C-alpha positions, 0 to 999 in steps of 0.5 A: 500499500502507498499509504503509510501504516496507521495504527488504530490508536485513540485521538491522543495528541501532543501540544509541545511549547518549546521555550527557547533559551531555557526558562528559569525554572526558579522564576516559573515553576519552582520559586523556592520561596525559602531559600536565601535571596540570592537563589530565590525567585526575583520575581517573587512566588504566588499562591496557586489553585493547588493548596500549598503550591507556589509559582513564580509571581508573574504567572498570575493566570497559570496559577488560577489553573494549576489544579489542571496542571502538574509541575515537575520540579525534578526534571534533569539531564547534563547538557548546557549546551543550547543545541545539546540541551534541545537534542537530549529533551527532544529526542531523550538522547545526549548527543554531545557533539550537537553544539559544534556540528549540524548532526541530529543523531536520534529522531524527534518525538513527533517524527516517531509519532508520524512514523508509527501513526503515518504521516498524514491524517484521515482528515488530510492534515499532517500528523506532526506540525511544528512552527520552526526548526529545532535541533532534535525536531527532525526525524534523523535516520527514520527517513525523509518521509516523517519530518514535521510540516511548517505552517505559514508563508507559501506553505499555507498559500500552497493549500488552495487550488489553483487548477480545475478539479479535471486536471487535478484528477488527470495528474493524479491518474497519471502518477498511479500510472507511473507507480505501475514501473515502481518495484516494491524496492523502490519504496523505500527512502526517497520513494516513500518520502515522495509518496508521503509528500504527495499524500499530504499535498493531496489531503491538504488541498482537497480536504478541510485542512486549511480551515483547521490553520485559520484562527479568523474562524474561531469564537472572537471571545475564545480567541481574545482569551489567549491574548493578541500575541504571536504566542497566543495565536499559536497556541490556539492554532494548536488547539485547532489542529489537534481537535482536527486530528493532528498527533503532534505540534511543537510551538516555539516561544524564544527569549528565555536566555536570560543571562542578565537583569532576569527579573525586569526581562520576566516581568516584560515578556512572561505575561504573554506566556501566562495568558496563552498557556492559562487559555489553552488549559481552560480552553481544552478542559471546557471542550472536554479535550483534557482526556486526549490532549496533553500540554507540555511546557519545557526547554533546553534546560533551566537557569543557575540557581545562584543570581550571576553578577549581572542579576541574570542566570546562566545555563543549568541543566541539572534542574529544568522547567517542565509543566504538563496539562491534560492527556488524561493524567492526574493533575493538580500536583507537583511531581518530584522534589527539588533541592532546597536551592533548586540546584538538583532533583532531591527526590524522584529524579525525572530525565528526558528518557521519561 
């Protein structure tokens, strides 16, 4: 069959919000308010809807939906490079050379899902969508048929049919005729990738995929709740995509590499993250998607527990940022225990493999 094998799994989906640069675990979800001043959160701490649990002081909206979230306070690995940390978290495997070359040695989780379920969904949408390239997001040795699809620009414009339906049918018929000249041996490698891309292209053009990407069709009140920001629009689009059958969506939010003045920097940009995350969490629960849609919030590492001499925090993989919502999992809890100064896991270390 030319169609990639699609396993009969339930419509489970992941939305992975990737915080490029490495959001501080201390200013976000592990504020250690009882630590000495040079360690605790520069933005203070705020109580949440989980009794006895606090998070960073700039996450007021997130605090109110914390009972629908789980905060992992013992997420750890050992690569402090941006590319290396990204590769480890996105694939589950370390690549010590990631910061000195361009090789990805293991497939990203989204490509694994695409390989398992098939590169296209029954609705014509790709199984795996991401908004920008990241080290570790691609298919690596799984073959060229399972990369993420990036929305926007020419890619979205190409979802519009520019030739008559009769000509489209003729082209499809011609392709099927050519297929009779190809042997099964040709079905691997490039031929497999070409088949996959053709299936995705036909599905996108002939199906209703374009509507899923079009947030102008969304209820205005819902759209407003996400915030009038690029990140808000990306998360709203992600919700529409998983609701339409996409298995894995990765969204990149940058600007978290705060080596200096981390307090003012967090106050300046974390509000967009706070509002969009809380809106997405409320949205999936109100729509009854919380059993089937899992939100993952992470980056390549955390930040140094002690504030540096420029009032910032440097790279620190031994304790990193990770939070979850939905997915049919038990929410309203913290997982693992950080050391008193948020330096390393004290109990139940959770790794990228987990």
